[in-house]
C-alpha positions as CSV (number, residue, x, y, z in Angstrom):
1,X,0.0,0.0,0.0
2,X,1.9,3.0,-1.3
3,X,0.9,5.8,1.1
4,X,0.9,9.5,0.2
5,X,2.2,10.6,3.6
6,X,2.8,9.7,7.2
7,X,-0.9,10.3,8.1
8,X,-2.1,7.6,5.7
9,X,0.8,5.3,6.7
10,X,0.0,5.6,10.4
11,X,-3.7,4.9,9.7
12,X,-2.8,1.8,7.7
13,X,-0.5,0.5,10.3
14,X,-2.9,1.1,13.2
15,X,-6.2,0.1,11.6
16,X,-5.5,-2.2,8.7
17,X,-2.4,-4.4,9.4
18,X,-4.0,-6.7,12.1
19,X,-7.3,-7.2,10.2
20,X,-5.4,-8.0,7.1
21,X,-3.1,-10.5,8.9
22,X,-6.2,-12.2,10.1
23,X,-7.0,-12.8,6.4
24,X,-3.4,-14.0,5.7
25,X,-2.5,-10.8,4.0
26,X,0.8,-9.2,5.0
27,X,0.4,-5.4,4.6
28,X,3.4,-3.3,3.9
29,X,3.0,0.5,3.8
30,X,5.9,2.4,2.1
31,X,5.6,6.1,1.4
32,X,5.9,7.5,-2.0
33,X,9.6,7.2,-2.5
34,X,10.5,10.2,-4.7
35,X,9.3,12.7,-2.1
36,X,9.5,10.6,1.1
37,X,5.7,11.2,1.2
38,X,3.7,13.7,-0.7
39,X,2.2,13.5,-4.1
40,X,4.6,13.4,-7.2
41,X,4.4,13.3,-10.9
42,X,2.6,10.3,-12.2
43,X,5.7,8.9,-14.0
44,X,7.6,8.7,-10.6
45,X,4.6,7.0,-8.9
46,X,4.2,4.6,-11.8
47,X,7.9,3.7,-11.6
48,X,7.5,2.9,-7.9
49,X,4.3,0.8,-8.5
50,X,6.0,-1.2,-11.2
51,X,9.2,-1.7,-9.2
52,X,7.2,-3.2,-6.3
53,X,5.3,-5.5,-8.7
54,X,8.6,-6.6,-10.4
55,X,10.4,-7.2,-7.1
56,X,7.8,-9.4,-5.6
57,X,5.8,-11.5,-8.1
58,X,3.2,-12.6,-5.5
59,X,2.5,-9.1,-4.2
60,X,-0.4,-6.9,-5.0
61,X,0.1,-3.1,-5.0
62,X,-2.5,-0.5,-4.1
63,X,-2.3,3.3,-3.6
64,X,-3.6,5.4,-0.7
65,X,-3.5,8.9,-2.2
66,X,-5.8,11.9,-1.7
67,X,-7.6,13.3,-4.6
68,X,-7.2,16.7,-2.9
69,X,-3.9,18.2,-4.0
70,X,-3.8,16.4,-7.3
71,X,-3.6,18.7,-10.3
72,X,-3.1,18.6,-14.1
73,X,0.6,19.4,-14.0
74,X,1.3,16.0,-12.3
75,X,0.2,14.3,-15.6
76,X,-1.9,11.6,-14.1
77,X,-3.4,9.6,-17.0
78,X,-6.9,10.4,-18.1
79,X,-7.0,13.7,-16.2
80,X,-8.8,15.8,-18.7
81,X,-11.4,13.2,-19.6
82,X,-12.1,12.5,-15.9
83,X,-12.6,16.2,-15.2
84,X,-15.4,16.3,-17.7
85,X,-17.3,14.0,-15.3
86,X,-19.4,15.9,-12.7
87,X,-20.1,13.1,-10.3
88,X,-17.1,12.9,-8.0
89,X,-17.3,9.1,-7.4
90,X,-17.5,8.5,-11.1
91,X,-14.6,10.9,-11.6
92,X,-12.5,8.9,-9.2
93,X,-13.4,5.6,-10.9
94,X,-12.3,7.1,-14.2
95,X,-9.0,8.3,-12.9
96,X,-8.3,5.0,-11.2
97,X,-9.1,3.1,-14.4
98,X,-6.7,5.3,-16.3
99,X,-4.0,4.7,-13.6
100,X,-4.6,0.9,-14.1
101,X,-4.3,1.2,-17.9
102,X,-1.1,3.2,-17.5
103,X,0.7,0.3,-15.8
104,X,2.6,-2.3,-17.8
105,X,-0.1,-4.8,-18.9
106,X,1.8,-7.8,-17.5
107,X,1.3,-6.3,-14.0
108,X,-2.2,-4.9,-14.2
109,X,-3.9,-7.9,-12.6
110,X,-1.9,-7.2,-9.4
111,X,-2.5,-3.4,-9.2
112,X,-5.5,-1.9,-7.4
113,X,-5.4,1.9,-7.7
114,X,-7.2,3.9,-5.1
115,X,-7.8,7.6,-4.7
116,X,-9.3,8.9,-1.5
117,X,-12.2,11.3,-2.1
118,X,-11.4,14.0,-1.1
119,X,-8.9,13.6,1.7
120,X,-8.0,11.0,4.2
121,X,-9.1,13.3,7.0
122,X,-12.6,13.2,5.8
123,X,-12.9,9.7,7.2
124,X,-12.4,11.2,10.7
125,X,-15.7,13.1,10.5
126,X,-17.6,9.9,11.5
127,X,-19.1,10.6,14.9
128,X,-19.1,13.9,16.6
129,X,-19.1,12.3,20.0
130,X,-15.7,10.8,19.2
131,X,-14.3,14.4,18.8
132,X,-15.9,15.4,22.1
133,X,-14.5,12.4,24.0
134,X,-11.0,12.4,22.5
135,X,-10.2,16.1,22.2
136,X,-9.8,18.2,25.4
137,X,-12.6,20.7,25.5
138,X,-10.2,23.6,25.7
139,X,-8.7,22.5,22.4
140,X,-12.0,21.9,20.6
141,X,-12.4,25.6,19.7
142,X,-14.4,25.1,16.5
143,X,-17.4,23.2,17.9
144,X,-19.9,25.3,15.9
145,X,-18.0,24.5,12.6
146,X,-17.7,20.8,13.6
147,X,-21.4,20.6,14.2
148,X,-22.2,22.3,10.9
149,X,-19.9,19.9,9.0
150,X,-21.7,16.9,10.5
151,X,-25.0,18.5,9.6
152,X,-24.0,19.2,6.1
153,X,-22.4,15.9,5.1
154,X,-24.0,12.6,5.8
155,X,-21.2,10.9,3.8
156,X,-17.9,12.3,5.1
157,X,-16.1,11.4,1.9
158,X,-18.0,14.2,0.2
159,X,-16.5,17.0,2.4
160,X,-15.2,19.2,-0.2
161,X,-12.1,20.1,-2.2
162,X,-10.7,23.6,-1.6
163,X,-8.3,25.2,0.8
164,X,-11.0,26.6,3.0
165,X,-13.3,23.6,3.2
166,X,-11.1,20.5,2.7
167,X,-11.3,18.2,5.8
168,X,-7.7,18.9,7.0
169,X,-8.2,22.6,6.8
170,X,-11.4,22.3,8.8
171,X,-9.6,20.3,11.5
172,X,-6.9,22.9,11.8
173,X,-9.6,25.5,12.6
174,X,-11.6,23.2,14.9
175,X,-8.7,21.8,17.0
176,X,-6.0,24.0,18.6
177,X,-2.5,22.5,17.9
178,X,-4.0,20.0,15.3
179,X,-1.3,17.5,14.2
180,X,-2.6,15.5,11.3
181,X,-0.5,12.3,12.1
182,X,-1.2,12.3,15.8
183,X,-4.9,13.2,15.7
184,X,-5.5,11.1,12.7
185,X,-4.3,8.1,14.6
186,X,-6.2,9.0,17.8
187,X,-9.5,9.7,16.1
188,X,-9.4,6.8,13.7
189,X,-8.6,4.2,16.4
190,X,-11.4,5.6,18.6
191,X,-13.9,5.4,15.7
192,X,-12.8,1.9,14.7
193,X,-12.5,0.5,11.2
194,X,-16.0,-1.0,11.1
195,X,-17.6,2.4,11.7
196,X,-15.4,4.1,9.2
197,X,-16.3,1.6,6.6
198,X,-20.0,1.9,7.4
199,X,-20.1,5.6,6.8
200,X,-17.6,5.9,3.9
201,X,-18.8,3.7,1.0
202,X,-16.0,4.4,-1.4
203,X,-13.4,3.6,1.2
204,X,-15.3,0.5,2.2
205,X,-15.4,-0.8,-1.4
206,X,-11.6,-0.4,-1.6
207,X,-11.0,-2.3,1.6
208,X,-13.4,-5.0,0.5
209,X,-11.4,-5.5,-2.8
210,X,-8.2,-5.8,-0.8
211,X,-9.7,-8.3,1.6
212,X,-10.8,-10.5,-1.3
213,X,-7.4,-10.7,-3.0
């Protein structure tokens, strides 16, 4: 599972490794190598994907990358066509299919591309009571914005995609001293994988595909 950054990596280690081991799947979680985490040009990511697939002929490779922060200059395949699609879930499907098609055909059956819509941190907006129980009241300064976010988005994956309203930017305003790796780990473990999957259908479909390898 090639992780965009330390937040996704920490989540995978804390929440996915043990459930996967129970299914006889050994989950490794390298960061994107060219940047030591952080999104890169498609060609660099493609090189890493294909290297993992070449090095271990029994391994499957997937990606855990946020759609938020991707842009045309990164040259992800199928970018222009996908952005003619209004529905965001269908747009992600199109981009992922283009990523799959961009990989050497001999490896495609072992590659499962995944883009998180919109941002990993969206998964943390699962249960407002988790925030209230895990964050000290004096640090939870954006309670009104937190409550409005929960009221506005039944599906947390749809929390939107710009610098003011993206999930991570909301959390920076809501929590004093917000650290994305630390709080991502605290909140995700308090929520639990089952509840995250129940409320985030696109994420759940991805995990289901991985479980059924």
